[in-house]
Each structure stands twice: as C-alpha cells, then as structure tokens.
N, CA, C and O atoms as a DFTB+ gen file, in Angstrom:
516 C
 N C O
     1  1       7.707      -0.442      15.585
     2  2       7.050       0.709      15.018
     3  2       5.573       0.737      15.383
     4  3       5.038       1.811      15.660
     5  1       4.899      -0.402      15.392
     6  2       3.481      -0.433      15.692
     7  2       3.266      -0.789      17.155
     8  3       2.422      -1.624      17.479
     9  1       4.029      -0.159      18.033
    10  2       3.906      -0.388      19.464
    11  2       2.649       0.336      19.979
    12  3       2.305       1.409      19.483
    13  1       1.969      -0.250      20.970
    14  2       0.734       0.358      21.477
    15  2       0.872       1.837      21.844
    16  3      -0.065       2.612      21.651
    17  1       2.015       2.227      22.364
    18  2       2.169       3.633      22.762
    19  2       2.125       4.588      21.576
    20  3       1.872       5.778      21.764
    21  1       2.364       4.097      20.352
    22  2       2.336       4.946      19.162
    23  2       1.009       4.856      18.422
    24  3       0.839       5.508      17.392
    25  1       0.079       4.076      18.913
    26  2      -1.182       3.866      18.196
    27  2      -2.312       4.782      18.643
    28  3      -3.457       4.592      18.233
    29  1      -2.013       5.760      19.466
    30  2      -3.064       6.660      19.932
    31  2      -3.077       7.977      19.158
    32  3      -3.739       8.929      19.571
    33  1      -2.366       8.038      18.064
    34  2      -2.334       9.226      17.218
    35  2      -3.728       9.467      16.628
    36  3      -4.467       8.509      16.398
    37  1      -4.097      10.716      16.381
    38  2      -5.417      11.009      15.807
    39  2      -5.689      10.340      14.463
    40  3      -6.846      10.237      14.056
    41  1      -4.643       9.881      13.761
    42  2      -4.894       9.231      12.467
    43  2      -5.539       7.855      12.627
    44  3      -6.064       7.311      11.656
    45  1      -5.512       7.286      13.821
    46  2      -6.169       6.010      14.071
    47  2      -5.516       4.811      13.402
    48  3      -6.153       3.767      13.259
    49  1      -4.258       4.939      12.988
    50  2      -3.575       3.823      12.326
    51  2      -3.405       2.653      13.285
    52  3      -2.994       2.827      14.432
    53  1      -3.727       1.462      12.800
    54  2      -3.592       0.243      13.590
    55  2      -2.439      -0.629      13.118
    56  3      -1.931      -1.452      13.880
    57  1      -2.024      -0.458      11.873
    58  2      -0.923      -1.261      11.371
    59  2      -0.828      -1.217       9.864
    60  3      -1.767      -0.822       9.172
    61  1       0.318      -1.630       9.373
    62  2       0.534      -1.729       7.941
    63  2      -0.112      -3.021       7.455
    64  3       0.241      -4.108       7.913
    65  1      -1.060      -2.902       6.527
    66  2      -1.774      -4.072       6.025
    67  2      -1.066      -4.700       4.833
    68  3      -1.025      -5.922       4.697
    69  1      -0.505      -3.851       3.967
    70  2       0.214      -4.369       2.807
    71  2       1.002      -3.253       2.154
    72  3       0.811      -2.070       2.439
    73  1       1.887      -3.664       1.275
    74  2       2.557      -2.703       0.405
    75  2       2.632      -3.322      -0.975
    76  3       2.784      -4.534      -1.125
    77  1       2.524      -2.468      -1.978
    78  2       2.592      -2.919      -3.360
    79  2       3.901      -2.430      -3.960
    80  3       4.205      -1.238      -3.940
    81  1       4.667      -3.370      -4.491
    82  2       5.936      -3.042      -5.125
    83  2       5.823      -3.381      -6.603
    84  3       5.492      -4.506      -6.975
    85  1       6.104      -2.386      -7.438
    86  2       6.091      -2.587      -8.886
    87  2       7.483      -3.053      -9.302
    88  3       8.487      -2.413      -8.988
    89  1       7.525      -4.164     -10.005
    90  2       8.799      -4.779     -10.399
    91  2       8.796      -5.073     -11.902
    92  3       7.741      -5.111     -12.536
    93  1       9.981      -5.278     -12.454
    94  2      10.104      -5.577     -13.884
    95  2       9.641      -6.992     -14.206
    96  3       9.056      -7.225     -15.264
    97  1       9.897      -7.944     -13.303
    98  2       9.583      -9.355     -13.542
    99  2       9.020      -9.937     -12.253
   100  3       9.767     -10.216     -11.315
   101  1       7.712     -10.119     -12.206
   102  2       7.057     -10.606     -10.983
   103  2       7.595     -11.962     -10.559
   104  3       7.842     -12.174      -9.372
   105  1       7.782     -12.880     -11.489
   106  2       8.263     -14.216     -11.142
   107  2       9.623     -14.177     -10.470
   108  3       9.833     -14.821      -9.443
   109  1      10.546     -13.421     -11.048
   110  2      11.892     -13.312     -10.487
   111  2      11.849     -12.648      -9.108
   112  3      12.457     -13.139      -8.157
   113  1      11.126     -11.530      -9.007
   114  2      11.037     -10.812      -7.734
   115  2      10.345     -11.664      -6.673
   116  3      10.752     -11.649      -5.511
   117  1       9.310     -12.404      -7.054
   118  2       8.601     -13.254      -6.094
   119  2       9.540     -14.314      -5.526
   120  3       9.502     -14.598      -4.329
   121  1      10.375     -14.893      -6.368
   122  2      11.344     -15.881      -5.890
   123  2      12.325     -15.269      -4.902
   124  3      12.628     -15.859      -3.865
   125  1      12.814     -14.087      -5.231
   126  2      13.779     -13.395      -4.364
   127  2      13.145     -13.014      -3.022
   128  3      13.731     -13.249      -1.965
   129  1      11.947     -12.426      -3.070
   130  2      11.271     -12.025      -1.836
   131  2      10.874     -13.242      -1.006
   132  3      10.952     -13.201       0.222
   133  1      10.453     -14.319      -1.656
   134  2      10.081     -15.542      -0.933
   135  2      11.276     -16.098      -0.169
   136  3      11.142     -16.524       0.978
   137  1      12.446     -16.094      -0.807
   138  2      13.655     -16.549      -0.108
   139  2      13.978     -15.626       1.067
   140  3      14.325     -16.099       2.149
   141  1      13.867     -14.330       0.862
   142  2      14.177     -13.366       1.910
   143  2      13.243     -13.534       3.118
   144  3      13.695     -13.557       4.263
   145  1      11.944     -13.650       2.849
   146  2      10.959     -13.761       3.931
   147  2      10.809     -15.180       4.463
   148  3      10.285     -15.378       5.559
   149  1      11.264     -16.166       3.699
   150  2      11.051     -17.544       4.107
   151  2       9.583     -17.926       4.012
   152  3       9.095     -18.756       4.780
   153  1       8.888     -17.319       3.069
   154  2       7.456     -17.560       2.846
   155  2       7.209     -17.786       1.365
   156  3       7.927     -17.247       0.523
   157  1       6.216     -18.566       1.052
   158  2       5.871     -18.825      -0.344
   159  2       5.142     -17.632      -0.952
   160  3       4.324     -16.985      -0.298
   161  1       5.451     -17.359      -2.194
   162  2       4.701     -16.370      -2.968
   163  2       3.554     -17.106      -3.646
   164  3       3.719     -18.221      -4.142
   165  1       2.395     -16.467      -3.657
   166  2       1.218     -17.088      -4.271
   167  2       0.617     -16.142      -5.296
   168  3       0.685     -14.924      -5.133
   169  1       0.029     -16.693      -6.351
   170  2      -0.605     -15.831      -7.349
   171  2      -1.698     -14.970      -6.713
   172  3      -2.438     -15.418      -5.837
   173  1      -1.777     -13.729      -7.176
   174  2      -2.843     -12.830      -6.743
   175  2      -3.529     -12.288      -7.995
   176  3      -3.137     -12.621      -9.113
   177  1      -4.524     -11.479      -7.814
   178  2      -5.280     -10.948      -8.957
   179  2      -4.390     -10.173      -9.924
   180  3      -4.656     -10.152     -11.126
   181  1      -3.336      -9.536      -9.413
   182  2      -2.515      -8.681     -10.266
   183  2      -1.057      -9.103     -10.386
   184  3      -0.299      -8.484     -11.134
   185  1      -0.651     -10.139      -9.669
   186  2       0.746     -10.552      -9.702
   187  2       1.013     -11.687      -8.737
   188  3       0.483     -12.786      -8.898
   189  1       1.836     -11.423      -7.732
   190  2       2.155     -12.406      -6.696
   191  2       2.033     -11.720      -5.335
   192  3       2.268     -10.518      -5.211
   193  1       1.664     -12.499      -4.320
   194  2       1.477     -11.976      -2.978
   195  2       2.215     -12.869      -1.984
   196  3       2.208     -14.094      -2.104
   197  1       2.847     -12.234      -1.007
   198  2       3.522     -12.977       0.056
   199  2       2.893     -12.557       1.375
   200  3       3.022     -11.409       1.801
   201  1       2.209     -13.505       2.018
   202  2       1.568     -13.238       3.308
   203  2       2.624     -13.283       4.410
   204  3       3.454     -14.191       4.458
   205  1       2.578     -12.305       5.275
   206  2       3.492     -12.233       6.413
   207  2       2.695     -12.385       7.698
   208  3       1.467     -12.459       7.655
   209  1       3.362     -12.431       8.828
   210  2       2.642     -12.538      10.100
   211  2       1.666     -11.390      10.272
   212  3       0.561     -11.570      10.783
   213  1       2.081     -10.211       9.843
   214  2       1.213      -9.033       9.888
   215  2       1.266      -8.360       8.527
   216  3       2.219      -7.646       8.216
   217  1       0.263      -8.586       7.732
   218  2       0.183      -7.953       6.425
   219  2       0.760      -8.800       5.316
   220  3       0.978     -10.002       5.470
   221  1       1.004      -8.142       4.183
   222  2       1.501      -8.864       3.024
   223  2       2.240      -7.913       2.087
   224  3       2.084      -6.694       2.159
   225  1       3.041      -8.498       1.215
   226  2       3.736      -7.762       0.162
   227  2       3.121      -8.205      -1.159
   228  3       3.042      -9.398      -1.453
   229  1       2.687      -7.229      -1.951
   230  2       2.123      -7.495      -3.267
   231  2       3.156      -7.092      -4.310
   232  3       3.682      -5.980      -4.266
   233  1       3.447      -7.981      -5.241
   234  2       4.387      -7.708      -6.320
   235  2       3.615      -7.672      -7.632
   236  3       2.922      -8.628      -7.979
   237  1       3.737      -6.571      -8.356
   238  2       3.016      -6.406      -9.614
   239  2       3.950      -5.802     -10.659
   240  3       4.938      -5.149     -10.324
   241  1       3.622      -6.030     -11.919
   242  2       4.370      -5.402     -12.997
   243  2       3.725      -4.056     -13.332
   244  3       2.595      -3.786     -12.923
   245  1       4.433      -3.227     -14.063
   246  2       4.008      -1.854     -14.336
   247  2       2.627      -1.774     -14.980
   248  3       1.819      -0.924     -14.606
   249  1       2.347      -2.658     -15.951
   250  2       1.048      -2.581     -16.618
   251  2      -0.094      -2.914     -15.662
   252  3      -1.169      -2.322     -15.763
   253  1       0.115      -3.838     -14.747
   254  2      -0.919      -4.183     -13.766
   255  2      -1.144      -3.017     -12.803
   256  3      -2.284      -2.699     -12.465
   257  1      -0.069      -2.387     -12.367
   258  2      -0.202      -1.238     -11.467
   259  2      -0.950      -0.103     -12.159
   260  3      -1.817       0.531     -11.556
   261  1      -0.619       0.152     -13.413
   262  2      -1.278       1.218     -14.176
   263  2      -2.768       0.942     -14.336
   264  3      -3.569       1.877     -14.315
   265  1      -3.156      -0.321     -14.494
   266  2      -4.586      -0.664     -14.585
   267  2      -5.277      -0.473     -13.239
   268  3      -6.408       0.008     -13.178
   269  1      -4.591      -0.853     -12.160
   270  2      -5.191      -0.748     -10.817
   271  2      -5.340       0.704     -10.378
   272  3      -6.376       1.097      -9.842
   273  1      -4.296       1.497     -10.611
   274  2      -4.256       2.872     -10.112
   275  2      -3.725       3.822     -11.182
   276  3      -2.606       4.322     -11.065
   277  1      -4.521       4.075     -12.226
   278  2      -4.039       4.931     -13.315
   279  2      -3.732       6.361     -12.864
   280  3      -3.008       7.082     -13.550
   281  1      -4.272       6.771     -11.731
   282  2      -4.045       8.128     -11.232
   283  2      -2.700       8.293     -10.520
   284  3      -2.334       9.407     -10.145
   285  1      -1.965       7.200     -10.331
   286  2      -0.659       7.264      -9.673
   287  2       0.426       7.111     -10.735
   288  3       0.574       6.034     -11.312
   289  1       1.191       8.180     -11.004
   290  2       2.268       8.068     -11.993
   291  2       3.319       7.051     -11.551
   292  3       3.620       6.916     -10.365
   293  1       3.856       6.355     -12.516
   294  2       4.880       5.344     -12.264
   295  2       6.235       5.924     -12.682
   296  3       6.525       6.018     -13.875
   297  1       7.070       6.317     -11.701
   298  2       8.323       6.979     -12.054
   299  2       9.360       6.044     -12.675
   300  3       9.977       6.399     -13.678
   301  1       9.561       4.871     -12.107
   302  2      10.521       3.886     -12.608
   303  2      10.298       2.589     -11.837
   304  3       9.538       2.546     -10.869
   305  1      10.958       1.557     -12.274
   306  2      10.828       0.247     -11.642
   307  2      12.200      -0.150     -11.114
   308  3      13.180       0.037     -11.835
   309  1      12.334      -0.678      -9.919
   310  2      11.266      -0.983      -8.962
   311  2      10.724       0.281      -8.304
   312  3      11.394       1.312      -8.236
   313  1       9.493       0.167      -7.822
   314  2       8.769       1.303      -7.269
   315  2       7.834       0.806      -6.177
   316  3       6.993      -0.060      -6.421
   317  1       7.976       1.346      -4.989
   318  2       7.044       1.023      -3.912
   319  2       5.851       1.946      -4.079
   320  3       5.870       3.096      -3.640
   321  1       4.817       1.428      -4.720
   322  2       3.699       2.246      -5.165
   323  2       2.677       2.603      -4.127
   324  3       2.227       3.747      -4.061
   325  1       2.293       1.621      -3.295
   326  2       1.265       1.909      -2.291
   327  2       1.602       1.258      -0.960
   328  3       2.274       0.230      -0.880
   329  1       1.107       1.900       0.061
   330  2       1.174       1.379       1.423
   331  2      -0.255       1.352       1.926
   332  3      -0.899       2.398       2.013
   333  1      -0.755       0.187       2.256
   334  2      -2.119       0.048       2.761
   335  2      -2.065       0.003       4.282
   336  3      -1.385      -0.839       4.870
   337  1      -2.782       0.908       4.900
   338  2      -2.748       1.047       6.352
   339  2      -4.142       0.813       6.926
   340  3      -5.115       1.446       6.517
   341  1      -4.214      -0.106       7.876
   342  2      -5.482      -0.366       8.551
   343  2      -5.700       0.732       9.586
   344  3      -4.815       1.028      10.389
   345  1      -6.887       1.332       9.557
   346  2      -7.222       2.426      10.473
   347  2      -8.511       2.117      11.224
   348  3      -9.312       1.280      10.808
   349  1      -8.686       2.811      12.334
   350  2      -9.920       2.649      13.113
   351  2     -11.135       3.163      12.349
   352  3     -12.203       2.552      12.391
   353  1     -10.973       4.288      11.652
   354  2     -12.116       4.936      11.019
   355  2     -11.701       5.631       9.734
   356  3     -10.839       6.509       9.745
   357  1     -12.318       5.235       8.626
   358  2     -12.042       5.901       7.361
   359  2     -12.531       7.342       7.381
   360  3     -11.877       8.223       6.822
   361  1     -13.659       7.591       8.012
   362  2     -14.156       8.973       8.050
   363  2     -13.222       9.869       8.861
   364  3     -13.031      11.033       8.509
   365  1     -12.641       9.348       9.937
   366  2     -11.716      10.146      10.743
   367  2     -10.436      10.450       9.970
   368  3      -9.942      11.577      10.020
   369  1      -9.894       9.467       9.258
   370  2      -8.664       9.713       8.503
   371  2      -8.945      10.648       7.336
   372  3      -8.102      11.477       6.995
   373  1     -10.115      10.528       6.721
   374  2     -10.475      11.432       5.621
   375  2     -10.547      12.870       6.129
   376  3     -10.028      13.781       5.483
   377  1     -11.177      13.078       7.265
   378  2     -11.269      14.415       7.856
   379  2      -9.887      14.959       8.178
   380  3      -9.601      16.126       7.909
   381  1      -9.030      14.128       8.749
   382  2      -7.684      14.557       9.101
   383  2      -6.880      14.931       7.860
   384  3      -6.223      15.972       7.841
   385  1      -6.924      14.098       6.828
   386  2      -6.169      14.375       5.607
   387  2      -6.685      15.622       4.901
   388  3      -5.895      16.439       4.427
   389  1      -7.990      15.770       4.829
   390  2      -8.576      16.958       4.215
   391  2      -8.131      18.211       4.961
   392  3      -7.875      19.248       4.349
   393  1      -8.042      18.112       6.274
   394  2      -7.626      19.241       7.105
   395  2      -6.200      19.701       6.845
   396  3      -5.865      20.858       7.095
   397  1      -5.358      18.801       6.343
   398  2      -3.971      19.187       6.042
   399  2      -3.746      19.322       4.533
   400  3      -2.606      19.398       4.074
   401  1      -4.835      19.350       3.772
   402  2      -4.740      19.606       2.344
   403  2      -4.419      18.422       1.471
   404  3      -3.969      18.601       0.339
   405  1      -4.637      17.201       1.964
   406  2      -4.400      16.002       1.157
   407  2      -5.747      15.468       0.681
   408  3      -6.592      15.067       1.482
   409  1      -5.930      15.470      -0.633
   410  2      -7.182      15.004      -1.224
   411  2      -7.274      13.478      -1.142
   412  3      -6.265      12.774      -1.187
   413  1      -8.484      12.998      -1.022
   414  2      -8.724      11.560      -0.982
   415  2      -9.790      11.201      -2.011
   416  3     -10.535      12.062      -2.481
   417  1      -9.850       9.925      -2.349
   418  2     -10.906       9.420      -3.212
   419  2     -11.227       7.995      -2.771
   420  3     -10.410       7.322      -2.142
   421  1     -12.413       7.561      -3.111
   422  2     -12.813       6.199      -2.774
   423  2     -12.099       5.222      -3.686
   424  3     -11.874       5.492      -4.866
   425  1     -11.751       4.093      -3.120
   426  2     -11.154       2.984      -3.867
   427  2     -11.879       1.739      -3.379
   428  3     -11.407       1.041      -2.481
   429  1     -13.034       1.469      -3.985
   430  2     -13.893       0.409      -3.471
   431  2     -14.351       0.798      -2.073
   432  3     -14.885       1.887      -1.862
   433  1     -14.137      -0.104      -1.121
   434  2     -14.505       0.173       0.271
   435  2     -13.411       0.935       1.012
   436  3     -13.578       1.274       2.184
   437  1     -12.297       1.208       0.342
   438  2     -11.147       1.852       0.976
   439  2     -11.041       3.314       0.571
   440  3     -11.867       3.831      -0.180
   441  1     -10.011       3.966       1.083
   442  2      -9.768       5.378       0.817
   443  2      -8.355       5.531       0.259
   444  3      -7.399       5.028       0.848
   445  1      -8.221       6.215      -0.860
   446  2      -6.933       6.425      -1.518
   447  2      -6.492       7.867      -1.308
   448  3      -7.282       8.796      -1.477
   449  1      -5.234       8.048      -0.941
   450  2      -4.655       9.391      -0.813
   451  2      -3.289       9.393      -1.481
   452  3      -2.376       8.694      -1.042
   453  1      -3.149      10.178      -2.542
   454  2      -1.850      10.309      -3.210
   455  2      -0.880      11.013      -2.282
   456  3      -1.268      11.877      -1.495
   457  1       0.388      10.634      -2.382
   458  2       1.416      11.312      -1.597
   459  2       1.472      12.782      -1.991
   460  3       1.273      13.123      -3.157
   461  1       1.742      13.649      -1.028
   462  2       2.018      15.037      -1.400
   463  2       3.309      15.081      -2.228
   464  3       4.143      14.180      -2.133
   465  1       3.464      16.121      -3.029
   466  2       4.633      16.232      -3.910
   467  2       5.946      16.046      -3.162
   468  3       6.895      15.480      -3.705
   469  1       6.008      16.514      -1.932
   470  2       7.246      16.425      -1.144
   471  2       7.687      14.981      -0.913
   472  3       8.872      14.729      -0.692
   473  1       6.765      14.043      -0.960
   474  2       7.092      12.630      -0.732
   475  2       7.355      11.872      -2.027
   476  3       7.779      10.717      -1.984
   477  1       7.115      12.489      -3.165
   478  2       7.311      11.805      -4.433
   479  2       6.042      11.128      -4.906
   480  3       4.940      11.523      -4.525
   481  1       6.196      10.103      -5.739
   482  2       5.045       9.393      -6.290
   483  2       4.646       8.235      -5.390
   484  3       5.484       7.658      -4.697
   485  1       3.370       7.901      -5.405
   486  2       2.855       6.791      -4.623
   487  2       1.591       7.208      -3.901
   488  3       1.101       8.326      -4.060
   489  1       1.074       6.290      -3.106
   490  2      -0.178       6.566      -2.415
   491  2      -0.327       5.706      -1.180
   492  3       0.275       4.640      -1.050
   493  1      -1.156       6.211      -0.274
   494  2      -1.617       5.422       0.852
   495  2      -3.005       4.902       0.511
   496  3      -3.806       5.598      -0.112
   497  1      -3.271       3.700       0.916
   498  2      -4.618       3.147       0.841
   499  2      -5.020       2.856       2.277
   500  3      -4.380       2.055       2.959
   501  1      -6.071       3.501       2.727
   502  2      -6.537       3.303       4.091
   503  2      -7.727       2.345       4.076
   504  3      -8.614       2.448       3.228
   505  1      -7.729       1.428       5.014
   506  2      -8.764       0.405       5.056
   507  2      -9.185       0.149       6.510
   508  3      -8.388       0.281       7.438
   509  1     -10.427      -0.211       6.674
   510  2     -10.896      -0.634       8.004
   511  2     -10.912      -2.158       8.092
   512  3     -11.108      -2.717       9.171
   513  1     -10.704      -2.837       6.947
   514  2     -10.765      -4.293       6.904
   515  2      -9.477      -4.913       7.399
   516  3      -9.354      -6.138       7.431
C-alpha cells in the first residue's frame, strides 16, 4: 500500500504512523494483539502500545479515548478511533482538506480531521514527526 509509486499524491502521505483501537479490556486485547504480531505490548500514556516495523498500534479503553479526543463520538467497542498518518507538510494537507470541505483543528503539534459523515465516526491525525 505504501509503495513509492503511490506516494506522489498531493496529500503528501508518507505512511501510516499509528492507529488507535478502543477496546473493552486493554490488558486482554494487548495480550491478543501481542500474540498476533509477535511483539510485546508496552504501557503507554493511555493504555498499551505495540511497536511494529513501521508504526504502532495503540490500545485504549473508552474513558481514555474520551479524555484524549472528546470531540470524537464513540459509537461502540471495539472501535478503530484514529489513524495517524505521517505527511510531508501539515500546511499542505490542511489546505487540501479545507478545499474539499473537511475541517481540521490543531492537536498539539499535529492536525486532527474528523471523518466525514459518509465514513462514520473516527478521525485522522496528521503528523510530520
């Protein structure tokens, strides 16, 4: 999916940096995902994190997700809440999203864009880091 020939799109996406999955029981889900990936789950600020060769999977419970991103409704659990995408330029992606009617807001040094209604609940987090 992240082949060089597909990376010249105007959105400037370089790769998937992480995804956040909201689960009912972080400990149980971390054990299951760790077995699946063959990687250890480690405590993170909001739950458990599994580092992969490219990016990571963040596992959080509903209350932690609600504290992190109160503007993103939580439909049910499990829920893939956010996809963090590394981009060449936050200003370029902001301009592109604004041009197609997708509002953005700052999230620390990153840029948050809620999914359009057609995609359901969730958000993209764009980062240059």
